[in-house]
Each structure stands twice: as C-alpha cells, then as structure tokens.
N, C-alpha and C positions, 0 to 999 in steps of 0.2 A: 573503490565507494562507498566506503564507510564513511570518507571524511568528506563525500559529497552529501551523505546521510546527516554527516553533524552539519552541516551548512545549510542545509534548508531547516532542523531543528532551529539554530541559531539564529536564522533571519526573521524563522516566527516568535523569536524569543522564549522558547519553551524551555522547560526543562526536561531533563530525559523522562522524569514520571509523566509530566504532561504529556509530552510527545507520546509515548505509551500508550495514557489511555486514549489519545486522538486514533492511535491506529492501531489500538484493543491488543497489545503487545506490554510487557510488565518491563520495568528501568532497565533489568538483567539484560532485556535481551535486545534494548537499546542500544547498553552500552557494547555489546557484541558484533551489534550491526557496526556500529562507529568505529570498532577499533579493527574491521575487516575478521573478525573469526567467525563472521556469517554473514551470509547473502540472504539479501531481503527475501519474502517470500510474494508470489502474488497477490495475496490479499492488501500486502501493504504497500506492494507496487500501484495499484491500483488505487488505493485512499491516497496516495501521494499526488498521485496524477490526478485526481479528479477534486480531490480538497485544496491544493496548493496549485493547482497549473502545471505540474513538473513534470517536464519531457522526460519520458522514461531512458530515451539514447544516451541523455545527460546525463543520470543516473547510474546508468550500466555503465558506458563508456568513457563519460566526459565528454561526450562531441556534442557539438550542436549547442542552442542557446539554455540557460539553466531552465526556463520557462517556456509554456506552452504561448503561444500566439493564440489570441482571441477568436481566433476565425480557426475550429480546427475540421479538415476535409475528416468525414467520417470513416475514410477508406484507408484512415494512415494508421500503420503498427502502434500507433500511443492509444487511439484509441477504441482500437478493437481488444486488445490488448485487457484493456481496462475494463471492456464490456463482458469480455470473457471471464475475468475475474472475479464481478461483481454481479455473474450468474451463478458462478461456482459458488461464492455464498449466499446466496441463494437457495440454491439447489441441497445444499448441506444445511438450511435452516428445515427446509421441508422435509427433509427428511431426517432430523431433528424431532420435530414435528407430529411425521405420522410416525417413529417410533414411541412416542408418549400415548398417542391412539394406542398402540397396538397394546402395549403392556395396560393403558385402563381397561380394556376391555376384556383380556386374559383373568 
C-alpha cells in the first residue's frame, strides 16, 4: 500500500511535505505511509479519492485501475466510503465549533 501512496504523490510531482499539506498530515506521516509503517486513515483516503480520483480498491490492494473512471456510480464502495469520510470530517468540525461556543458561554 505504501508504494501505491508514493506512486500517487510522485505522479502529482509533489514533495512529501507538499503532499502532506494536501492530505492534512505532516511530512513524517507521509514517510510512514510510503514506507508501509502506517496505513492511511479515512480522511487521507477520502482526499485521495476525491482530489485525485484514485480508486481506493487499487490503493488498498493493488486491484483494478489506479484511477476511477469519470462516470462514477453513486452506489460504488469508493464513492460511499468517500462520502462517509467527508461527513465524519464535517462532524468533527461541528463538534469543535460547538465546543468553542460552549467555552465562550462559560
């Protein structure tokens, strides 16, 4: 899986630091991912899928095409997984905003 993450980064001609900025992680995390010492989380997979049109089956197992086709069936696992990941990110942002509001009220 790490080699496939590296391939995506290199195809985009990005440094580890630049790629980390896109994926909202630091350079060390990118290094760990690429060297197989860490698996990408849902947020990273969601960004890969949405921003670069990467086939998550390919990222996870090497099966299938590297990139999704332009016409995506909304019922595919990749698309649903990406939507769930985005919803989880939005929920985390809402929770953080709610916490800030509660702290201001106290």
